N, C-alpha and C positions, 0 to 999 in steps of 0.2 A: 309061307310065313317067314322062312329064313331069308328069302330074297327080299321081302318087304323090309325086314329088320336091317339088312345090309344097306338097302337103298336109303333108309332113314338115317342110318349112321353116316353114310356118305354125304347126305345133305347137311347133317349137323356139323360136320368137320369144318366147312368153310365158315360157319357162324362162329364156332369156337375160335378158329384162327383169326377171324375179323375182330372178335372181342379182345383176344390176346394182343393183337396188333394195336388196337385202339388204346388198351391200357398202357402198353409200352410207350406209345406216342405221347399219351398224357403225362406219363412219368418223365419222359424226356423233356416235354414242354415245361413242366414244373421245375425240373432241374435247371433247364436253360434260363427260366424266369428268375429262379433263385440266384443263379450265377450272374445274370444281368443286373439284378438288384445289388448284389455285392460289388460288382464293378462300378455301378453308379454311385454307391455309397463311398467307395474308395476314391472315385473321381471327385465327388463333392468335397470329401475331406482334404484331398490334395489341393483342390482349388482354394479351399479355405485357408490352408497353410500358405499357399502362394500369395493369397490376398493379404494375410497378416504380415508376411515378409515384405510384400510390396509396400504396405502401409508404413511399416517400421522404417524401410529404406527411404520412403518418400518424406519422412520427418526425422532428419538426422539430429535435430535438437533434442527431441524426446529420447532418442537412442542414447545420446550423450548423458542426459539427465539420469537415465536408468543405470548406466554403467558407472557414472561418477557423481553420486548424490552430494558428496561433500564439496565438490567443485562448484555446484550450483549455489550452495549456501555461501561459499567464499565470494562468488561473483556478486551476489546480492549485497553483501556487506561492503565489498570494494566499490560497487556502483553507488551505494547509499552514501559512503564517505565522500567519494569524488564529486557526485552531483551536489551534495550539501555545501561542500567547500566552494565549488564553482558558483553556486547560487549566491552565497553570502558575499563573496568578493565582488562579483559583477553587480549585484544589487547595490552595494555601497558605492561602487564607482559611478553608477547612474545617479545616485543621490548627491554626489559631489558637484554635479553640474545641472541636475534636474531635481530639485528638492520638493517633489510632489508625491509623498508616500501614499496618500489615499488613492490617487489615480493609478499609481504603479501597482498597488495592491489589487485593483480591479483588473489590470492587465495580466497579472499572474493568473487570476481565475479565468479570464477570457481565453488565454492561450491553453489553459487546462481543458477547456471545452473541446478544442480541436484535437488535443492529444487523446482524450477519452473517446471521441467520435471515431478516431482511427482504430483504437483498440477494440471498440465494440463492432465497428464495421468489418474489421479483419478477423473477427471471432477469436482474437487472442485473449480477450476477456469476455466471458459469457454475459450477455445483457440480461438484466433483471428489471422488470417493470414494477414500480411501486404502486400500491393502491392509494386511495384518497386518505384513508386513516393513517397510513405510513407517512405520507407527505405532511400530514397535519402534525404528527408526532416529531417529524424531522425538522419542523420550522424553528423550534427553540435551539437545538444543537447547531443548526446552520447559522442562525443569528449570532450565537456565541462564537462560532468559528470565524465568521466575517469580522466581528468586532475585535476578537483577539488577533486575527491576522493583520488587520489594519493598524492596530495599536503597536504591534511588534515592528511593523515597518516604519511607523512614526519614530519609534525608539532608535531603529537602525539609522534613520536619517539624522537624528539629533546627537547621538553619541557614538563612540567606537563600537564596532561589531563585537569585539571581545567583551566589552562591558555589558552589552545587552544580553549576551549568552550567559555571562556570569549571573546576572540578575534572574534570568529565566530558569536557573537551577532551583529556584525557590518554588517552582510549580508544584512539586509533591507536597509542600507544606499546605498550600491552599486546597489541594485535592483531599488531603486528610481531614482538614477542617470542614470542607464542603460535604464530604461523605457523611460525616457525623450529623451535620445540620439538616441535610436533605433526606438521608436514608437511615440515620441512626447507627451507622457502622462504626464500630470501635475496634481498632487494631491492637495487637499485643504491644506491650510497653517497649520492647526493643525497636519496633518500627518508629515510634515517636522519638526515641532517643537518637535514632540515626538521622533525624532531621536537624539536630542541633549543629553538627558541623557545617551543614549547608547555610544555615542562618548566620553562623559566625563568619564563614568565609565571605559571604556577600557583604556583611558589615565591614569587614577588614578591607575588602577590595574597594568599596564605595568611598571609604574615608579619604583615600589618596588618588582616586581615579582622575587623571588629568583632563579627560573629556567630559567630566560629570556635568550634567544639567538636570534640573528637576523635571523638565519635560521628558527627557530620555529615560530617567529612572522611573517616574510614575507611570508612563505608558507601558514600560516593560513589566512593571508590577501588575498593572491592570490587565495586561494580556495574560499573565499567569492566572488571574482570577477567572477570566473568560475561558481559557483553555481547560482549566480544572473543572469548571462547571459543564463545559461541553463533554468532557470525558464521562462525567457522572450521568448526564441526561441522555447520552447516546449509547450507554451501556446496553440497555434493553433492546435497542434497535439492531445490535450486532447479531442477535439470535434469529432475526428475520431476514437478513440479507448478508451476503458475503462482504468482508471488510473493504475490498476494492470497489465494489459497486456502491457500498454505503458512502465511501469517501467521494466517489464521483457525483453522487446525488447531493451530498453536502456541499460540494463545490458549486453545483448549478444553483442551488437555492441561496447559498452564501453570496453569490454574485449579485443577486437581486437586492440583497440588503446593503452591499458595499456601494453600489452606484449612487444612491441618494447621499451618503456620507461624502463621497468624492465631490459631487456637485456642490454640496453645501459648504465644505471647507475650502475647496480649491477651484471651484467653477469660475469665479470672477477673474482669476489670474492665470488659469490653465492655458488658454490660447497663447498668451504672451510667453509663458514658460516653455511651451513646445517650440515656438518660433525661435526663442533664444537658444534652446538645446540644438535645434537643427542648424542654426547659424554657426554654432560652436563645433559640432561634431559632424555635420552633414546628415541629410535625411536618411540615407541608406544605413549608415553606422548607427544612428539613433534608433531607428525602427528595428534593426537587426538585434540590437542590444536588448530592447524590450521583449522581443519575441523569444530570444534565447534565455533570458532570465526567467520568463514565464515557463518555458520548457523545463529548465532546471528545477524550478519550484514544484511543478506537478510531478515530475519523474522521481525526485528524491523522496517525496511522500509516498508515492506508489511503491517504490522499491523497499521503503521502510516497512510497509505492510507485508510485502512478500518475505522479507527477512524475518519478521516476527513469526510468520507461519512455518518457518523452517527450523526454528530453535526454541529452546525453553525460555520462559520469561526472564530468568536470571541472566542467561546469556545475552538476551536482547538488551537488558538493562546495562550490563557491562559494555556492550557495544555502543549504546547511546552515550555513555561516558567517553568512550574513545572518540566518538564523532565530535563531541564538544571540544575535546583536546585538539583534534585536527582543525576544527573551524577556528578556534581561538588562536592557535599557533600560526596557521597559514594566513589568517586575516592580518595578524600583526606583521608578518613578513611581507605579504603582498601589498598592504596598504600603508606600511611604514608607521603604524601607530606607536606612539611613545607611551610606555607604562612604567610606573614606579615599581620597585622591588616589593613593597607592601601590597600593591594591587596584584602583582603576579602571584604572591604567596596566598592572598585571599581567594583569588580565582581558582588556584590549585586545590585549596581546602574545600571550596564549594563544589567543584566538579567531582572530586573524590567522595565527598559526602553524598552527592546524588547517586554515585555508583553504589556506595554502602547501603543507602536506602533501598535501591532496587534489589540488591542481593538479600537483605534482611526481610523485605516484604515478600519476596518470592518464597523464601524458606519457611516463613511463619504462616503462609496462607494469604491469598490475595483478598479474600472476601471479608475477613475479620469477623467480629461478632456483633450482636445487637442487644 
């Protein structure tokens, strides 16, 4: 019996030893698996950090924006002023030898198509596809944009650039009236009182403007009506699409409205006008000027939208006043426009009144009451 028990124990020992060895091996495998998982997680995390660093280093512009946000805002305002001044001066120089504002207005928008195609194609601006309902709602603001843009250029061609910009400070007056007529919006009394200096300034400037013509004055006033209505009717669309994409689509549709006007008003003499301009300036210089003025036009509008997105409305309103001061001042210096002291004083009052309106409206609330 003893021998049998000993033999049984002896046989059982290898089994126990095998089980122990198996358990130890399993434990070691689990430990190794856990360690391997930890190593893999660390490697993945490290790779992620490397990818982020690589991405940041591969886009130095974004890195600069993050480190110096104020510098980006300053850049937008500086570019806005520069492009606007360049547009107004070159635009007027073209009209001095090629007085076809309806056709040139179309050129502005056509060049804009190429600019926006570049930004969409390069992914610098994310493309947004509008649906049929959006395009239908867009048609009225686009028509108003086309009409206002063309009329502004007719005014630029007829009178001094400085005078057109002085008259255009009246746009808030028409916006306030239109907002009440269309949506029933009523602003606080200080907003309406701030419009009085604008109207007084324009009246003073118009009385002694040396380049005054009724065509230039009335087209500038009519453009105020068109742009004010555009702002009112496009307000709801801004909630459905980013401002830059909205402006791009307005440009596309507006061009379709501008072309018939250009052919109607200038089609009969356009060919002769182009031939005369080429004979005077040369084909390369003439075409380059048209392309460049169109580029300036589209880019200053695009940068203005980007500047608005970086600052409070009151800051943008003050910035817009500064832009008009720069445009009026530089256009007088570059184009040699002669203005009377009364016109200068009236223009200053109108521009400062527009700034006051922007500040007061921002502080009292943009929406008003009903």
